[in-house]
N, C-alpha and C positions, 0 to 999 in steps of 0.2 A: 704620764706625759713623756714624749720621746725627745725630739730635738729641742735644743735651747738656742734661741736667737737673741742677739743684741740689736736694738734699734737705736741709732744715734742721729736724732734730728737736730736741725737748727732750732734753738729754743726761742722761736718767735711765733706769734700768732700767724696762722696760715701755713706754717710748716709743721709745728708740733702736733696740732690737733689732727691734721690729716694722717700723719704717720702713726698716731695713736689708733685711729680708725683702722689702718692697715694692720696694726698689732692685734686688734680684736679679730680680724678676719683670719689671720694666721693661727691664732689660738684655737679657733674652731676646727682647724685641721691638725690639732695635736701638738702645737709648738708652744714651749714655755718662752715667755718674753721678758726681757729686762730692757727698759727704756733708759738710756744714759743721757743725763743732762749736763752739758758743759756750763759751768758757772763762771760767767764773765761779767764784769761790772755793768756792761751795757744791756744785759738781759733784763727784761721787764719783769722783775720778781713779783710786782703787784698783780700781774696777770698770771704768771707761770705758777707760783706757789698755790694760790687758791684752785687753779685749774687742776694741778696734780692731785691735790687733796680730794676734789670732787670725783675725779676719775678713779683714784685708788679706792674710795669708799664704794663706788658703784661697781667696780670691776677689780676685786682684790687679787685676781689671778695675774694682773699686770704689775710687775715690780718696777719701781722707779729708783734709780741710783744717781745721786748728784756727785759729780767730780768736785774736788776741792776748788774753792774760789781762787781765781787768778786776778792779779792787779796789774793792768797795763801801766807803762811808764807815764809819769805825770805830763810829759811833753808830747803825748800822742795826738793831741789836737782833735781833729775831726775824724780820726780813724774809726772804722766800724767794727762790729762784732767779728766779721770775717778777717779783718786786718789783724785782729788779736788772737785768732784761733790757734796760731802756732804756739801760744803760751800754754794751751791745754794739752799739747802733745805728750809731755812727760807724765802727766796724770793719766792720760789714756793708756800709755805703756804700762804704768803700774797696775792699772785696773785689769788689763788684758793678761798680765803675767799670772793672775790668780783666777782667771775666768776659765770655765769649762764649756763655753759656747761653741756651737757647731758652725755658726755663720754670723755675720754682722751686716745690717742694712744701713747704709750711710745716706744721709741727706746729700743730694748732688752738690750743694755748696760747701760741704765739708770733705771734699774729695781728697784733701791732703792726708786724711786719716787712712787712706788706702795703703800707704807705705807702712804705717804702723801695723795694720792688720796683716799685711803680707809678711812682715817680720815674724809674726806669730803663727804663720801658716793658716790664717783664718780666712776662709772664703768670704768675699765681700760683694754685696749687691749694692747698686746705687738706686735710690728712689729719685726719679726725675719728676720735678713738681709741675712741669708744663705739659703741653700737648705732644702727642706723637708727631704731629706735623712740625712742631717747633724742634723736636729732636732730630727729625730727618733734615729739615732745612738748615738749621744752624750748625749742626755737628757732623752731618754726613756730607753736605753739599756746599756749604758756604765757603770753606777754605779753597776748594777747587774752583768755585765760581770766581772768587777774587783773583785767582791766578790767571783765569782765562779772559777777563774783561779787557777790552781794547780801549774803552772810554770810561770816564768816571761815572759813578752811579748818579751824580748830580746831572750830568749831561744827558743821561738816558731817560730822565723824566719818568713817565708812566709806562715805559716799555716793559712788557712782561718778562721776567727772568724765568727761563725754562729750566726746570730741574729734571734730573734723570728719572726715567720710569714714569710713575703715575702721579707724582706729587703735584698739587695744584700750583700753576704759575703765580708768582708774586711780583707786583710792580716794583721797578727799580726805586721809585720814591719811597716805598715801604722798606726796602732793603737798607736804605741809608739809616733809618731809625733802628733796624735790627742789628746791623753790624757795628755801628758806633765808630770809635776811633781805631786806628791801627793797633794800638796796644791792647784794646779790648778784644779785637779779633784774635790776636796772638794768645791772649789768656783763654779764649774759648777753645783754641786748638789744643792747648795744654789740658784743658778739661776733657776734651774728646779723647786724647791719648789715655787718660786715666780710665775713661769708660771702657776702652778696649781691653784693659787689664783686669777687669772685674769678672766676677762669676756670672753676672747678669745685670740688666737694666730693667728696673720696674717702672712702668709709665702708667700714670693715672688716666687711663682711657679704656675704650673697649672696641672690639673689632668692628662691629656694625657702625659705630660712630665715625671712625677714622680708617676706613679700609685702604684708601690710597696710600697714606703715609705708612701704615703698618705693612702693607704689601711691598712697598718700596724697600723698607728695612729688611723684610724677610728675604726678598730677592737678593739684596746685597749679602745677607748672611749665607745664602746658598752658593755664593761665589767662593771657591776654595782659597782665593787670595785674600778674602776679607778677614780682618782681625777684630771686627766688632763683636762684642759679647752678645749673647742671646737677649732678646727683648721680651718682657712679660707685660701684657696689658691687663691690668687688674681692676680697672675702674668700672663705674664711676664711684670713687671714694670721696665722700664729703663729710664734713663735721655735722652730721644730721641728728645727733642725739641731743636735742636742745635742753632737755631736762638735766642733762649731765654737764654739757659744755657751759651752759649759762646758769648763774645763780638764780634763786627765786626772785631777787630784786630785779635782775635784768629781764626776766620773763614778764615782769610788770612794766617794762619799758613803755614810755609814752607812745612810741610808734605803734606798738601792738595794740594798745588800748584804743588809739585813734583809728587804726585799720578796722577794728571790730565794729565801728559805726558806719563803715562804708559798704556800698553794694558790691556784690560779687564781681570780680574781674574788672573793676572800674578805675583802679589806681595805677598810675605809672610810677615806678620806683626809680629814683636816680641816685647813683653812688659812683663817683668818679675819682675819689681820692682827695687828698688835702692840698695838692699843689696847683689848684686852679686859680689863675690870676683874677683880680677884682673885675676887670673889664669883661672877662668871660662869664663870671658869675652874674653880672648885670644882664648880659645877653640871654643867659639861661632863664633868668627870672621873667624877663619880658616875653620870651617865647612861651613859657609855661602859662603865664597869665593870659596871653592871647589865644592859646589853644583851647581854653575852656575845660580842660581835663582835670580830674582829681589827681593829686600828686603827693608823693612822699619823697622829699629831697634831703639827702645827707650832704650838706654843704662842706663839711669837713673843717678842721681847725688847722690853719697853716702853722709852720714853725719859723719864728716865734708866733704865738697865738695873737690873733687880731679879730676884730668884728667883721664878719662877712659884709661886703659892699653891696647890699641889696638896694634896689631902687626905693626911694622914699614912698611910704605908704603901701608897699607891696604886701607885707604881712597882713595888714588890716584888710586890704581889698580881696585877698584870697583865703582868708581864715576859715571860710565855710567849706572849702573844697581842697585845701592843701595844708601840709604840715612840713615845716623846715626844721631839721635837726642839725645842730651845729657841731656834733662830735661823732658818735658811733651808734649804730643800731645792730641788734642781733640779726644779721643778714639772712642766715638760713631760715630762721623763724619768719622773717618778713616775706621772703620769697615763697615760703610755703603757705602763707595766709591766703584764704580764699578771695580776699578783696583785691589782691595784686594781679594785674592783667598785663603788665609790661615792665621791662627792665632796661634802663639806659646804663650801660656798663663800660668800664674801661678795658674790658676783655682780659683781665687776669684770668688764668685758667681755673683757679678755684671758683671764682665768681661764675664763669661760664658753666662749669659742671653743676654748681648749685642751682642755676637757672634751668638747666636741662632736667635735673632730677625733680625740680618743682613743676616742670612743664610750662615755664614762663618765657614768652618770646622776647627777643633782645633787639635793642638799638646799639650797634657797636661803635664806640667812640674811644679808640685806643689812645693811650697816653704816653707809652714808652716802648722800648725795643721789642721784647717778646710779645707784647700785646699786638704788634703788627701782623705777625704770623697767625696768631689766634684769630684776629679779625678776618684775614683773608680766608682762613679755613671756615669760620662760622658763616661768613656771608657768601663766598663764592662756591664752596664745595658742599658743605652740609646744608646750606640754605636755612639756617636756624636763626639768622639775624639779618637786619638791614643796616647798612653803614650810615653813619652820620656824615653826610657830605661836607667837605671843607675842612676837616680836622687837620689835614697836612698843611693848610695855609696859615695856621696859627689861630685865628679867631673864627669861631663858628657863629654866624649871626642869628638873631632871634627868629628871622623868617624860616630859616632851615629847621631850627629846633621846633618851632610851632608846627610846621608841615609834617615833620617826621613823627612827632608825638601823636598828632591827629591820625596819620596813616596807620600807625601801630595799633591804636586803640579803637578806631572806628571803621577802617576800610575793609573791603573784601580781601585785599592782599594781607592785611593784618590777621584776618581770620584764618587764611591759609597757613600763615606762619605759625599761628597758635596750634593748628592741627599737626603740623610737622613736629613741633616741640612735644606734643602729647605722644606721638609715635616714638620719638627718640627717648622720652622718659620710660616708656614701656620696655624698649629694647635694653636700656640701662639696667632696669630692675631685673630683667631676664638674664642678663650677663652675669650677675652676681649670685643667682640662684643655682642650686645643684643642677648640673648639666649645662650650665652656661659657660661661655668662653673665659670670663674673668674668674669664675669659680675654679675652673680647671687649671688656670695659670697659677692661682694662689696655692692650690693643692700641690702642683708640681714643685713650687719653691719650697713648700713645707717638707715634701718628701726628700728633696735633694740635700740642701745644706752643703753641697759640694758643687764642683763644676757641672752645670746642667747642659743638656743637649737639646733644649726646646727652642724651636723657632716659632715666631708668632704666625 
């Protein structure tokens, strides 16, 4: 084994598992991998510890190392894992002082670790967990766009915001939700500056999927005045090894057992997160019932937990064609099940890639900032999803939900969408095979371990 890399993920579901999949791909190219886990009180050890144990048993060539546990101050209130990350820095320094690694791959959200790696002259790559379109819009063009606007985004309404080169235009109403408050935009600019100081940016996408965004980035990199680090598109990487990611108990989850009793491609799967208000839950239920379609619906459990506000008698009336799950399902396994024919998604990038890899067409219903760029890309450019109309107005009514679900599952337009997903799935598989664009990018990272000179 040649090079040794450290991978430093955010120890949360959706970050850790995808970066572990990246570690496996790098190992196939001759790289030894240590996955470093920051131990902070807010990390969900009930998930992380069993997950690490299963991965270690299945792939003993992956080494896991836990940094010492840190205890945030008792008055930290609602502070998050990221707010407490600075407490890990001394332990990271101690670890790197005895490490012989050739490079480190940092979760984008742990960008403060770049300064530590630089202190030890360790080349650092960033793993960007969202789309290349999001990278291009939010970090290359958003700061300049804010400086150029002569009116507020609110006043511009649905006016399309034109980005340089070939990036798909994004309505101003979507940009409100992308950019957030002024201090959030300033924080994004700080993150962008750190990206420019890295050895490279690893994005979970592939050339055929996002040609406009990746070409836009490549063109910028060809500008001699550009300070952006090279970008490597290495996707689609998903947590697709279900026998490893999930325990045997989870693989017997009620959702999978129920799906096995449904016809092929007959079920629409809905998973929008846990912050859906009661009024919206009732509208979704009414729309699903009226649609007449089979459904698997993850309602989610809000914090603090409460009983979902479903209409009276809904579960009884739909029990022969629907299943409501109030917590979590093994999403990769669900999307890969032959019974699933459509996906109503919040447009998180992991979810979008999982749907693409499974070949399942999407209804895009974004819930927060980066989801808006993903929605615009999936609907307007890639044409792999149809938008749920009305999501920007707050409440999506049951008539819209009924119409969209029926369209996806029964119409000729839905069939065309399904065919485009099948083609995208095949392209994603080809990208990761020998000779594919993502295979070549991963090989280049593995060979380098130093400042690379690759453009996408």
